[in-house]
Structures are given as C-alpha cells and as structure tokens.
N, CA, C and O atoms as a CHARMM CRD file, in Angstrom:
* protein
*
  352
    1    1 MET  N    -12.15800  36.19400  16.27700 PROA 1      0.00000
    2    1 MET  CA   -11.72400  34.87600  15.86600 PROA 1      0.00000
    3    1 MET  C    -12.89300  34.18400  15.16300 PROA 1      0.00000
    4    1 MET  O    -14.00400  34.19000  15.69200 PROA 1      0.00000
    5    2 PRO  N    -12.67500  33.59000  13.98900 PROA 2      0.00000
    6    2 PRO  CA   -13.77300  32.92400  13.27300 PROA 2      0.00000
    7    2 PRO  C    -14.21500  31.65700  14.00100 PROA 2      0.00000
    8    2 PRO  O    -13.42300  30.97200  14.64800 PROA 2      0.00000
    9    3 GLU  N    -15.50900  31.37400  13.86900 PROA 3      0.00000
   10    3 GLU  CA   -16.04400  30.17400  14.51900 PROA 3      0.00000
   11    3 GLU  C    -15.69000  28.94100  13.70400 PROA 3      0.00000
   12    3 GLU  O    -15.52700  29.00000  12.48500 PROA 3      0.00000
   13    4 SER  N    -15.57700  27.83500  14.40500 PROA 4      0.00000
   14    4 SER  CA   -15.26900  26.56300  13.74600 PROA 4      0.00000
   15    4 SER  C    -16.43900  26.12900  12.88000 PROA 4      0.00000
   16    4 SER  O    -17.59800  26.40300  13.19100 PROA 4      0.00000
   17    5 ILE  N    -16.12000  25.45600  11.79900 PROA 5      0.00000
   18    5 ILE  CA   -17.15800  24.88400  10.96000 PROA 5      0.00000
   19    5 ILE  C    -17.75200  23.66500  11.65600 PROA 5      0.00000
   20    5 ILE  O    -18.96400  23.45500  11.61800 PROA 5      0.00000
   21    6 GLU  N    -16.90200  22.86400  12.29200 PROA 6      0.00000
   22    6 GLU  CA   -17.35100  21.66300  12.99000 PROA 6      0.00000
   23    6 GLU  C    -17.52600  21.95200  14.47700 PROA 6      0.00000
   24    6 GLU  O    -16.93000  22.87500  15.03100 PROA 6      0.00000
   25    7 ASN  N    -18.35400  21.13900  15.09200 PROA 7      0.00000
   26    7 ASN  CA   -18.54100  21.19600  16.53100 PROA 7      0.00000
   27    7 ASN  C    -17.19500  20.90100  17.19500 PROA 7      0.00000
   28    7 ASN  O    -16.54400  19.91600  16.84900 PROA 7      0.00000
   29    8 ASP  N    -16.77900  21.72200  18.12300 PROA 8      0.00000
   30    8 ASP  CA   -15.47600  21.56600  18.76000 PROA 8      0.00000
   31    8 ASP  C    -15.58600  21.00700  20.17300 PROA 8      0.00000
   32    8 ASP  O    -14.69600  21.22900  20.99400 PROA 8      0.00000
   33    9 SER  N    -16.64900  20.29600  20.46300 PROA 9      0.00000
   34    9 SER  CA   -16.80100  19.71500  21.79600 PROA 9      0.00000
   35    9 SER  C    -15.75500  18.61200  22.00000 PROA 9      0.00000
   36    9 SER  O    -15.20500  18.10800  21.02100 PROA 9      0.00000
   37   10 PRO  N    -15.47500  18.23500  23.22900 PROA 10     0.00000
   38   10 PRO  CA   -14.50600  17.15800  23.46600 PROA 10     0.00000
   39   10 PRO  C    -14.88700  15.85500  22.76700 PROA 10     0.00000
   40   10 PRO  O    -14.01600  15.14500  22.26500 PROA 10     0.00000
   41   11 GLU  N    -16.17300  15.54000  22.73200 PROA 11     0.00000
   42   11 GLU  CA   -16.62500  14.31400  22.06700 PROA 11     0.00000
   43   11 GLU  C    -16.30200  14.34600  20.57300 PROA 11     0.00000
   44   11 GLU  O    -15.78500  13.37000  20.02900 PROA 11     0.00000
   45   12 MET  N    -16.59900  15.45000  19.91700 PROA 12     0.00000
   46   12 MET  CA   -16.34500  15.55400  18.47900 PROA 12     0.00000
   47   12 MET  C    -14.83600  15.60500  18.19000 PROA 12     0.00000
   48   12 MET  O    -14.37900  15.09900  17.16500 PROA 12     0.00000
   49   13 SER  N    -14.08800  16.20400  19.07900 PROA 13     0.00000
   50   13 SER  CA   -12.63700  16.22000  18.92400 PROA 13     0.00000
   51   13 SER  C    -12.08200  14.80400  19.01700 PROA 13     0.00000
   52   13 SER  O    -11.19800  14.42500  18.24900 PROA 13     0.00000
   53   14 PHE  N    -12.60500  14.02000  19.96400 PROA 14     0.00000
   54   14 PHE  CA   -12.21300  12.61700  20.09900 PROA 14     0.00000
   55   14 PHE  C    -12.53000  11.85500  18.81900 PROA 14     0.00000
   56   14 PHE  O    -11.70500  11.08100  18.33300 PROA 14     0.00000
   57   15 ARG  N    -13.72500  12.07100  18.27200 PROA 15     0.00000
   58   15 ARG  CA   -14.14200  11.35700  17.06500 PROA 15     0.00000
   59   15 ARG  C    -13.26600  11.72200  15.86200 PROA 15     0.00000
   60   15 ARG  O    -12.91200  10.85300  15.06500 PROA 15     0.00000
   61   16 ARG  N    -12.92000  12.99300  15.73300 PROA 16     0.00000
   62   16 ARG  CA   -12.01600  13.40200  14.65300 PROA 16     0.00000
   63   16 ARG  C    -10.65400  12.73600  14.81700 PROA 16     0.00000
   64   16 ARG  O    -10.07800  12.24100  13.84800 PROA 16     0.00000
   65   17 GLY  N    -10.14600  12.72600  16.03900 PROA 17     0.00000
   66   17 GLY  CA    -8.85800  12.08800  16.30600 PROA 17     0.00000
   67   17 GLY  C     -8.88200  10.60100  16.02700 PROA 17     0.00000
   68   17 GLY  O     -7.92400  10.04600  15.48900 PROA 17     0.00000
   69   18 TYR  N     -9.98600   9.95000  16.39500 PROA 18     0.00000
   70   18 TYR  CA   -10.14500   8.51300  16.13200 PROA 18     0.00000
   71   18 TYR  C    -10.09600   8.26200  14.62800 PROA 18     0.00000
   72   18 TYR  O     -9.39200   7.36500  14.16600 PROA 18     0.00000
   73   19 GLN  N    -10.84800   9.05800  13.86800 PROA 19     0.00000
   74   19 GLN  CA   -10.88300   8.88300  12.41400 PROA 19     0.00000
   75   19 GLN  C     -9.49400   9.10800  11.81300 PROA 19     0.00000
   76   19 GLN  O     -9.05800   8.33000  10.96400 PROA 19     0.00000
   77   20 HSD  N     -8.81000  10.13700  12.23300 PROA 20     0.00000
   78   20 HSD  CA    -7.48400  10.42300  11.69100 PROA 20     0.00000
   79   20 HSD  C     -6.49800   9.31400  12.05600 PROA 20     0.00000
   80   20 HSD  O     -5.65000   8.94400  11.24300 PROA 20     0.00000
   81   21 GLY  N     -6.60700   8.78400  13.27300 PROA 21     0.00000
   82   21 GLY  CA    -5.74100   7.67800  13.68800 PROA 21     0.00000
   83   21 GLY  C     -5.98300   6.42800  12.86900 PROA 21     0.00000
   84   21 GLY  O     -5.03600   5.74100  12.48500 PROA 21     0.00000
   85   22 VAL  N     -7.24100   6.12800  12.59900 PROA 22     0.00000
   86   22 VAL  CA    -7.58300   4.96100  11.78100 PROA 22     0.00000
   87   22 VAL  C     -7.02700   5.12800  10.36500 PROA 22     0.00000
   88   22 VAL  O     -6.48300   4.18100   9.79600 PROA 22     0.00000
   89   23 ILE  N     -7.16000   6.30700   9.80800 PROA 23     0.00000
   90   23 ILE  CA    -6.64000   6.56000   8.45400 PROA 23     0.00000
   91   23 ILE  C     -5.12200   6.41100   8.42400 PROA 23     0.00000
   92   23 ILE  O     -4.58000   5.80400   7.50100 PROA 23     0.00000
   93   24 ASP  N     -4.43400   6.95400   9.41900 PROA 24     0.00000
   94   24 ASP  CA    -2.97300   6.83300   9.47100 PROA 24     0.00000
   95   24 ASP  C     -2.54300   5.38100   9.60800 PROA 24     0.00000
   96   24 ASP  O     -1.58400   4.95500   8.96500 PROA 24     0.00000
   97   25 MET  N     -3.24600   4.61500  10.44200 PROA 25     0.00000
   98   25 MET  CA    -2.91900   3.19600  10.62500 PROA 25     0.00000
   99   25 MET  C     -3.15000   2.42800   9.32200 PROA 25     0.00000
  100   25 MET  O     -2.33900   1.58500   8.93900 PROA 25     0.00000
  101   26 PHE  N     -4.25900   2.72300   8.64600 PROA 26     0.00000
  102   26 PHE  CA    -4.55400   2.06100   7.37700 PROA 26     0.00000
  103   26 PHE  C     -3.45900   2.33500   6.35500 PROA 26     0.00000
  104   26 PHE  O     -3.00800   1.42200   5.66300 PROA 26     0.00000
  105   27 ARG  N     -3.04100   3.56700   6.26000 PROA 27     0.00000
  106   27 ARG  CA    -1.98400   3.92800   5.29500 PROA 27     0.00000
  107   27 ARG  C     -0.67600   3.19600   5.60600 PROA 27     0.00000
  108   27 ARG  O      0.07600   2.84400   4.69700 PROA 27     0.00000
  109   28 ALA  N     -0.41300   2.97200   6.88700 PROA 28     0.00000
  110   28 ALA  CA     0.82300   2.30300   7.27900 PROA 28     0.00000
  111   28 ALA  C      0.81400   0.81600   6.93200 PROA 28     0.00000
  112   28 ALA  O      1.86900   0.24600   6.65400 PROA 28     0.00000
  113   29 ILE  N     -0.36100   0.17700   6.94400 PROA 29     0.00000
  114   29 ILE  CA    -0.40000  -1.27300   6.74500 PROA 29     0.00000
  115   29 ILE  C     -1.03400  -1.72000   5.43000 PROA 29     0.00000
  116   29 ILE  O     -0.99000  -2.90800   5.11100 PROA 29     0.00000
  117   30 GLU  N     -1.61500  -0.81600   4.66800 PROA 30     0.00000
  118   30 GLU  CA    -2.40300  -1.23100   3.49800 PROA 30     0.00000
  119   30 GLU  C     -1.61200  -2.05500   2.48900 PROA 30     0.00000
  120   30 GLU  O     -2.18700  -2.92800   1.84000 PROA 30     0.00000
  121   31 ARG  N     -0.34400  -1.81300   2.33700 PROA 31     0.00000
  122   31 ARG  CA     0.42500  -2.57400   1.34300 PROA 31     0.00000
  123   31 ARG  C      0.65700  -4.02800   1.76400 PROA 31     0.00000
  124   31 ARG  O      1.03100  -4.86000   0.93700 PROA 31     0.00000
  125   32 PHE  N      0.43600  -4.33700   3.04800 PROA 32     0.00000
  126   32 PHE  CA     0.61500  -5.69800   3.54300 PROA 32     0.00000
  127   32 PHE  C     -0.68900  -6.51400   3.51800 PROA 32     0.00000
  128   32 PHE  O     -0.67400  -7.71000   3.80600 PROA 32     0.00000
  129   33 LEU  N     -1.79000  -5.88400   3.18300 PROA 33     0.00000
  130   33 LEU  CA    -3.09800  -6.54500   3.22500 PROA 33     0.00000
  131   33 LEU  C     -3.47600  -7.12500   1.87300 PROA 33     0.00000
  132   33 LEU  O     -3.09100  -6.61100   0.82300 PROA 33     0.00000
  133   34 ASP  N     -4.24400  -8.21300   1.92500 PROA 34     0.00000
  134   34 ASP  CA    -4.76600  -8.75000   0.67700 PROA 34     0.00000
  135   34 ASP  C     -5.85500  -7.79500   0.17700 PROA 34     0.00000
  136   34 ASP  O     -6.41600  -7.03900   0.97000 PROA 34     0.00000
  137   35 PRO  N     -6.16000  -7.81700  -1.11700 PROA 35     0.00000
  138   35 PRO  CA    -7.11100  -6.85500  -1.69200 PROA 35     0.00000
  139   35 PRO  C     -8.49600  -6.86400  -1.03500 PROA 35     0.00000
  140   35 PRO  O     -9.09200  -5.80300  -0.85000 PROA 35     0.00000
  141   36 ALA  N     -9.01300  -8.03400  -0.68400 PROA 36     0.00000
  142   36 ALA  CA   -10.35200  -8.10000  -0.07300 PROA 36     0.00000
  143   36 ALA  C    -10.36100  -7.41600   1.29200 PROA 36     0.00000
  144   36 ALA  O    -11.28100  -6.65900   1.60100 PROA 36     0.00000
  145   37 THR  N     -9.35300  -7.67500   2.10200 PROA 37     0.00000
  146   37 THR  CA    -9.25700  -7.04700   3.42200 PROA 37     0.00000
  147   37 THR  C     -9.07300  -5.54400   3.28200 PROA 37     0.00000
  148   37 THR  O     -9.67500  -4.76400   4.02100 PROA 37     0.00000
  149   38 ARG  N     -8.24900  -5.14800   2.34100 PROA 38     0.00000
  150   38 ARG  CA    -8.01000  -3.71800   2.10100 PROA 38     0.00000
  151   38 ARG  C     -9.31100  -3.00600   1.74500 PROA 38     0.00000
  152   38 ARG  O     -9.57500  -1.90700   2.23300 PROA 38     0.00000
  153   39 ASP  N    -10.12500  -3.63200   0.89400 PROA 39     0.00000
  154   39 ASP  CA   -11.39500  -3.02800   0.49100 PROA 39     0.00000
  155   39 ASP  C    -12.36600  -2.91200   1.65900 PROA 39     0.00000
  156   39 ASP  O    -13.05700  -1.90100   1.79300 PROA 39     0.00000
  157   40 VAL  N    -12.42600  -3.93700   2.50400 PROA 40     0.00000
  158   40 VAL  CA   -13.32600  -3.89300   3.66700 PROA 40     0.00000
  159   40 VAL  C    -12.89700  -2.79000   4.62100 PROA 40     0.00000
  160   40 VAL  O    -13.73700  -2.03000   5.10400 PROA 40     0.00000
  161   41 LEU  N    -11.60900  -2.69200   4.89600 PROA 41     0.00000
  162   41 LEU  CA   -11.12600  -1.63600   5.79600 PROA 41     0.00000
  163   41 LEU  C    -11.35300  -0.24400   5.20800 PROA 41     0.00000
  164   41 LEU  O    -11.70400   0.69400   5.92300 PROA 41     0.00000
  165   42 LYS  N    -11.15000  -0.12500   3.91200 PROA 42     0.00000
  166   42 LYS  CA   -11.36700   1.17300   3.26100 PROA 42     0.00000
  167   42 LYS  C    -12.83700   1.57800   3.35200 PROA 42     0.00000
  168   42 LYS  O    -13.14900   2.73500   3.63000 PROA 42     0.00000
  169   43 ASP  N    -13.74200   0.62200   3.11600 PROA 43     0.00000
  170   43 ASP  CA   -15.17700   0.90200   3.25400 PROA 43     0.00000
  171   43 ASP  C    -15.52500   1.27000   4.68400 PROA 43     0.00000
  172   43 ASP  O    -16.32400   2.17800   4.91400 PROA 43     0.00000
  173   44 TRP  N    -14.92900   0.57300   5.65500 PROA 44     0.00000
  174   44 TRP  CA   -15.18800   0.85700   7.06600 PROA 44     0.00000
  175   44 TRP  C    -14.79400   2.29600   7.39100 PROA 44     0.00000
  176   44 TRP  O    -15.53200   3.01400   8.06600 PROA 44     0.00000
  177   45 ILE  N    -13.64600   2.70300   6.91300 PROA 45     0.00000
  178   45 ILE  CA   -13.16500   4.05900   7.19200 PROA 45     0.00000
  179   45 ILE  C    -14.01800   5.10000   6.46800 PROA 45     0.00000
  180   45 ILE  O    -14.47900   6.06800   7.07300 PROA 45     0.00000
  181   46 GLU  N    -14.22300   4.89000   5.16400 PROA 46     0.00000
  182   46 GLU  CA   -14.91500   5.90000   4.36000 PROA 46     0.00000
  183   46 GLU  C    -16.40600   5.99100   4.65100 PROA 46     0.00000
  184   46 GLU  O    -16.98700   7.07000   4.53600 PROA 46     0.00000
  185   47 LYS  N    -17.02700   4.89900   5.01800 PROA 47     0.00000
  186   47 LYS  CA   -18.47300   4.91100   5.23300 PROA 47     0.00000
  187   47 LYS  C    -18.83900   4.91200   6.71100 PROA 47     0.00000
  188   47 LYS  O    -19.52000   5.82300   7.18200 PROA 47     0.00000
  189   48 ASP  N    -18.39600   3.90600   7.43700 PROA 48     0.00000
  190   48 ASP  CA   -18.83100   3.75600   8.83000 PROA 48     0.00000
  191   48 ASP  C    -18.21500   4.79200   9.76700 PROA 48     0.00000
  192   48 ASP  O    -18.93400   5.46300  10.50700 PROA 48     0.00000
  193   49 ILE  N    -16.90400   4.92200   9.73800 PROA 49     0.00000
  194   49 ILE  CA   -16.22900   5.84500  10.65400 PROA 49     0.00000
  195   49 ILE  C    -16.59000   7.29300  10.32900 PROA 49     0.00000
  196   49 ILE  O    -16.82900   8.08600  11.23900 PROA 49     0.00000
  197   50 TYR  N    -16.63200   7.64200   9.06600 PROA 50     0.00000
  198   50 TYR  CA   -16.98600   9.00600   8.68800 PROA 50     0.00000
  199   50 TYR  C    -18.39100   9.36500   9.17600 PROA 50     0.00000
  200   50 TYR  O    -18.60000  10.43800   9.74200 PROA 50     0.00000
  201   51 VAL  N    -19.34900   8.46700   8.95700 PROA 51     0.00000
  202   51 VAL  CA   -20.73300   8.72500   9.40200 PROA 51     0.00000
  203   51 VAL  C    -20.79300   8.78700  10.92500 PROA 51     0.00000
  204   51 VAL  O    -21.46600   9.65300  11.48400 PROA 51     0.00000
  205   52 TRP  N    -20.09300   7.87500  11.59800 PROA 52     0.00000
  206   52 TRP  CA   -20.06200   7.87700  13.06800 PROA 52     0.00000
  207   52 TRP  C    -19.52000   9.21200  13.57800 PROA 52     0.00000
  208   52 TRP  O    -20.04700   9.77100  14.54000 PROA 52     0.00000
  209   53 ARG  N    -18.48100   9.71600  12.94400 PROA 53     0.00000
  210   53 ARG  CA   -17.88200  10.98000  13.39800 PROA 53     0.00000
  211   53 ARG  C    -18.78600  12.16400  13.13500 PROA 53     0.00000
  212   53 ARG  O    -18.96600  13.00000  14.02000 PROA 53     0.00000
  213   54 THR  N    -19.35700  12.26200  11.95600 PROA 54     0.00000
  214   54 THR  CA   -20.11100  13.45600  11.60600 PROA 54     0.00000
  215   54 THR  C    -21.51700  13.48500  12.18700 PROA 54     0.00000
  216   54 THR  O    -22.03700  14.56000  12.48700 PROA 54     0.00000
  217   55 LYS  N    -22.13500  12.33500  12.34900 PROA 55     0.00000
  218   55 LYS  CA   -23.50900  12.32600  12.85700 PROA 55     0.00000
  219   55 LYS  C    -23.59400  12.08000  14.35900 PROA 55     0.00000
  220   55 LYS  O    -24.62700  12.33900  14.97700 PROA 55     0.00000
  221   56 ALA  N    -22.52900  11.58800  14.93400 PROA 56     0.00000
  222   56 ALA  CA   -22.47600  11.32500  16.37700 PROA 56     0.00000
  223   56 ALA  C    -23.68000  10.49600  16.83700 PROA 56     0.00000
  224   56 ALA  O    -24.28400  10.78700  17.86900 PROA 56     0.00000
  225   57 MET  N    -24.02000   9.46700  16.06300 PROA 57     0.00000
  226   57 MET  CA   -25.17800   8.64400  16.37000 PROA 57     0.00000
  227   57 MET  C    -24.91300   7.66600  17.51000 PROA 57     0.00000
  228   57 MET  O    -25.75600   7.48700  18.38900 PROA 57     0.00000
  229   58 LEU  N    -23.76700   7.04800  17.49500 PROA 58     0.00000
  230   58 LEU  CA   -23.45500   5.99900  18.45400 PROA 58     0.00000
  231   58 LEU  C    -22.38000   6.45800  19.42000 PROA 58     0.00000
  232   58 LEU  O    -21.60800   7.37100  19.12600 PROA 58     0.00000
  233   59 GLY  N    -22.33900   5.82400  20.56000 PROA 59     0.00000
  234   59 GLY  CA   -21.30600   6.14200  21.52500 PROA 59     0.00000
  235   59 GLY  C    -20.00200   5.43500  21.22800 PROA 59     0.00000
  236   59 GLY  O    -19.01000   5.65700  21.92200 PROA 59     0.00000
  237   60 TYR  N    -19.98100   4.58900  20.21100 PROA 60     0.00000
  238   60 TYR  CA   -18.79600   3.82900  19.84700 PROA 60     0.00000
  239   60 TYR  C    -18.76200   3.69500  18.32700 PROA 60     0.00000
  240   60 TYR  O    -19.79900   3.82300  17.67700 PROA 60     0.00000
  241   61 PRO  N    -17.59700   3.44200  17.75500 PROA 61     0.00000
  242   61 PRO  CA   -17.53400   3.29700  16.30400 PROA 61     0.00000
  243   61 PRO  C    -18.22800   2.00500  15.86300 PROA 61     0.00000
  244   61 PRO  O    -18.13900   1.00100  16.57000 PROA 61     0.00000
  245   62 PRO  N    -18.90800   2.00000  14.73400 PROA 62     0.00000
  246   62 PRO  CA   -19.55400   0.77900  14.24800 PROA 62     0.00000
  247   62 PRO  C    -18.51000  -0.24200  13.81200 PROA 62     0.00000
  248   62 PRO  O    -17.58200   0.08500  13.07200 PROA 62     0.00000
  249   63 LEU  N    -18.66700  -1.46800  14.27000 PROA 63     0.00000
  250   63 LEU  CA   -17.68200  -2.50600  13.97700 PROA 63     0.00000
  251   63 LEU  C    -18.24600  -3.66700  13.17400 PROA 63     0.00000
  252   63 LEU  O    -17.53300  -4.64300  12.94100 PROA 63     0.00000
  253   64 TRP  N    -19.49400  -3.59800  12.74500 PROA 64     0.00000
  254   64 TRP  CA   -20.10600  -4.73900  12.07300 PROA 64     0.00000
  255   64 TRP  C    -19.34300  -5.15800  10.83200 PROA 64     0.00000
  256   64 TRP  O    -19.25600  -6.35100  10.53800 PROA 64     0.00000
  257   65 ARG  N    -18.79500  -4.21600  10.10600 PROA 65     0.00000
  258   65 ARG  CA   -18.05400  -4.54900   8.88500 PROA 65     0.00000
  259   65 ARG  C    -16.77500  -5.31000   9.22800 PROA 65     0.00000
  260   65 ARG  O    -16.39800  -6.24400   8.52000 PROA 65     0.00000
  261   66 LEU  N    -16.11700  -4.91900  10.30000 PROA 66     0.00000
  262   66 LEU  CA   -14.89500  -5.60800  10.71800 PROA 66     0.00000
  263   66 LEU  C    -15.21000  -6.98200  11.28400 PROA 66     0.00000
  264   66 LEU  O    -14.45100  -7.92800  11.07400 PROA 66     0.00000
  265   67 GLN  N    -16.32600  -7.10200  12.00300 PROA 67     0.00000
  266   67 GLN  CA   -16.71800  -8.40400  12.54000 PROA 67     0.00000
  267   67 GLN  C    -17.04700  -9.36900  11.41200 PROA 67     0.00000
  268   67 GLN  O    -16.75700 -10.56100  11.51200 PROA 67     0.00000
  269   68 ARG  N    -17.64800  -8.86900  10.34200 PROA 68     0.00000
  270   68 ARG  CA   -17.94200  -9.70900   9.17700 PROA 68     0.00000
  271   68 ARG  C    -16.63300 -10.19200   8.55100 PROA 68     0.00000
  272   68 ARG  O    -16.53800 -11.34600   8.13400 PROA 68     0.00000
  273   69 LEU  N    -15.63700  -9.33400   8.48200 PROA 69     0.00000
  274   69 LEU  CA   -14.34000  -9.71100   7.94100 PROA 69     0.00000
  275   69 LEU  C    -13.71900 -10.81400   8.79100 PROA 69     0.00000
  276   69 LEU  O    -13.16900 -11.77300   8.25000 PROA 69     0.00000
  277   70 THR  N    -13.80000 -10.69000  10.10000 PROA 70     0.00000
  278   70 THR  CA   -13.26100 -11.69300  11.00900 PROA 70     0.00000
  279   70 THR  C    -13.96500 -13.03000  10.83300 PROA 70     0.00000
  280   70 THR  O    -13.30700 -14.06900  10.78000 PROA 70     0.00000
  281   71 SER  N    -15.28100 -13.02200  10.74200 PROA 71     0.00000
  282   71 SER  CA   -16.01800 -14.27600  10.58900 PROA 71     0.00000
  283   71 SER  C    -15.70800 -14.93000   9.24500 PROA 71     0.00000
  284   71 SER  O    -15.64700 -16.15700   9.16900 PROA 71     0.00000
  285   72 GLN  N    -15.51200 -14.15200   8.18700 PROA 72     0.00000
  286   72 GLN  CA   -15.14400 -14.70700   6.88200 PROA 72     0.00000
  287   72 GLN  C    -13.77300 -15.36200   6.95200 PROA 72     0.00000
  288   72 GLN  O    -13.55000 -16.42600   6.37500 PROA 72     0.00000
  289   73 ARG  N    -12.87400 -14.72500   7.65500 PROA 73     0.00000
  290   73 ARG  CA   -11.52700 -15.27100   7.77900 PROA 73     0.00000
  291   73 ARG  C    -11.53100 -16.57000   8.56600 PROA 73     0.00000
  292   73 ARG  O    -10.85800 -17.53000   8.19000 PROA 73     0.00000
  293   74 GLU  N    -12.29200 -16.60500   9.66300 PROA 74     0.00000
  294   74 GLU  CA   -12.38000 -17.81600  10.47100 PROA 74     0.00000
  295   74 GLU  C    -13.00100 -18.95700   9.67400 PROA 74     0.00000
  296   74 GLU  O    -12.57300 -20.10300   9.81100 PROA 74     0.00000
  297   75 ALA  N    -13.99100 -18.67000   8.85300 PROA 75     0.00000
  298   75 ALA  CA   -14.63900 -19.69300   8.04100 PROA 75     0.00000
  299   75 ALA  C    -13.67600 -20.25600   7.00100 PROA 75     0.00000
  300   75 ALA  O    -13.73100 -21.44700   6.69200 PROA 75     0.00000
  301   76 SER  N    -12.80600 -19.42800   6.46400 PROA 76     0.00000
  302   76 SER  CA   -11.86400 -19.90700   5.45400 PROA 76     0.00000
  303   76 SER  C    -10.72900 -20.72200   6.07100 PROA 76     0.00000
  304   76 SER  O    -10.07600 -21.49600   5.37100 PROA 76     0.00000
  305   77 VAL  N    -10.48800 -20.55900   7.36600 PROA 77     0.00000
  306   77 VAL  CA    -9.42400 -21.29200   8.04100 PROA 77     0.00000
  307   77 VAL  C     -9.91400 -22.65500   8.51100 PROA 77     0.00000
  308   77 VAL  O     -9.12400 -23.59700   8.58000 PROA 77     0.00000
  309   78 ARG  N    -11.20100 -22.78200   8.83600 PROA 78     0.00000
  310   78 ARG  CA   -11.74600 -24.04700   9.31900 PROA 78     0.00000
  311   78 ARG  C    -11.61900 -25.12900   8.25600 PROA 78     0.00000
  312   78 ARG  O    -11.84800 -24.88100   7.07300 PROA 78     0.00000
  313   79 PRO  N    -11.24800 -26.34300   8.69400 PROA 79     0.00000
  314   79 PRO  CA   -11.18300 -27.44100   7.72900 PROA 79     0.00000
  315   79 PRO  C    -12.58200 -27.81800   7.25400 PROA 79     0.00000
  316   79 PRO  O    -13.54500 -27.75000   8.01700 PROA 79     0.00000
  317   80 THR  N    -12.68300 -28.21100   6.00000 PROA 80     0.00000
  318   80 THR  CA   -13.99300 -28.54400   5.43700 PROA 80     0.00000
  319   80 THR  C    -14.38800 -29.97600   5.73000 PROA 80     0.00000
  320   80 THR  O    -15.57800 -30.26500   5.85500 PROA 80     0.00000
  321   81 GLY  N    -13.44400 -30.86900   5.84100 PROA 81     0.00000
  322   81 GLY  CA   -13.76400 -32.27300   6.12800 PROA 81     0.00000
  323   81 GLY  C    -13.09800 -32.73600   7.40400 PROA 81     0.00000
  324   81 GLY  O    -12.12600 -32.13400   7.86100 PROA 81     0.00000
  325   82 SER  N    -13.60900 -33.77800   7.96300 PROA 82     0.00000
  326   82 SER  CA   -13.04000 -34.30200   9.18600 PROA 82     0.00000
  327   82 SER  C    -12.08300 -35.42500   8.84500 PROA 82     0.00000
  328   82 SER  O    -12.39600 -36.26800   8.00400 PROA 82     0.00000
  329   83 THR  N    -10.91300 -35.45400   9.48500 PROA 83     0.00000
  330   83 THR  CA    -9.92100 -36.47600   9.23400 PROA 83     0.00000
  331   83 THR  C     -9.70700 -37.35200  10.46600 PROA 83     0.00000
  332   83 THR  O     -8.64600 -37.95500  10.62900 PROA 83     0.00000
  333   84 GLN  N    -10.70200 -37.41800  11.31800 PROA 84     0.00000
  334   84 GLN  CA   -10.58200 -38.21100  12.53700 PROA 84     0.00000
  335   84 GLN  C    -10.63400 -39.69300  12.19000 PROA 84     0.00000
  336   84 GLN  O    -11.39700 -40.11800  11.32400 PROA 84     0.00000
  337   85 ALA  N     -9.81100 -40.46400  12.88100 PROA 85     0.00000
  338   85 ALA  CA    -9.79600 -41.90800  12.67400 PROA 85     0.00000
  339   85 ALA  C    -11.01300 -42.53300  13.32600 PROA 85     0.00000
  340   85 ALA  O    -11.43500 -42.11800  14.40500 PROA 85     0.00000
  341   86 ARG  N    -11.56800 -43.52400  12.67200 PROA 86     0.00000
  342   86 ARG  CA   -12.74800 -44.19900  13.20500 PROA 86     0.00000
  343   86 ARG  C    -12.29300 -45.31900  14.12700 PROA 86     0.00000
  344   86 ARG  O    -11.36900 -46.06200  13.79700 PROA 86     0.00000
  345   87 SER  N    -12.91300 -45.43800  15.23200 PROA 87     0.00000
  346   87 SER  CA   -12.60100 -46.53700  16.14600 PROA 87     0.00000
  347   87 SER  C    -13.79100 -47.47200  16.17400 PROA 87     0.00000
  348   87 SER  O    -14.82400 -47.16300  16.76800 PROA 87     0.00000
  349   88 ASP  N    -13.63700 -48.63800  15.51800 PROA 88     0.00000
  350   88 ASP  CA   -14.72300 -49.61700  15.45700 PROA 88     0.00000
  351   88 ASP  C    -14.55900 -50.69300  16.48600 PROA 88     0.00000
  352   88 ASP  O    -15.38900 -51.59800  16.57000 PROA 88     0.00000
C-alpha cells in the first residue's frame, strides 16, 4: 500500500476536516455576503487556515482576521454623534 503524502495522524486529519468544512460553509453562504466580508473570509481560508493545517503551528485556527472583521462591523454600526437630550 502506498504511503500517504500528508501526515495521517488524528490531529492532521482533524485539521484537514476543519479546512474542508470551512470551505464548504463558505461556498454555501458566499452569495449572501457583501464583497468586503467575502474577501476577508476568502483570505482567512486561503491564507490562515491553509497555513494552520499544513504547518500545525497552533493548537487552534488563527482568528485574528475574523476578529478584525467583527470589530470593523461593530464600528460601522455605532452611532457617530450623540442625540441625548440636555437637561439644564
């Protein structure tokens, strides 16, 4: 039987499955996302998740790119001015 090209340990199998699941989820929802969000998620999958899977550097997937997306969204939702009534 030929040997696997990739490490077939349970950890690496989990990482491959995680990456494939993320890709499948992205494909299912990408048409509902705005272009900026779509680009951030695509970069997360292609750069962060791929590197996490192949190099096995971290015990968890890198989320900094997604956290940046969340903080940008929260900043755009916050009101810029205050409309509170003054009580003199």
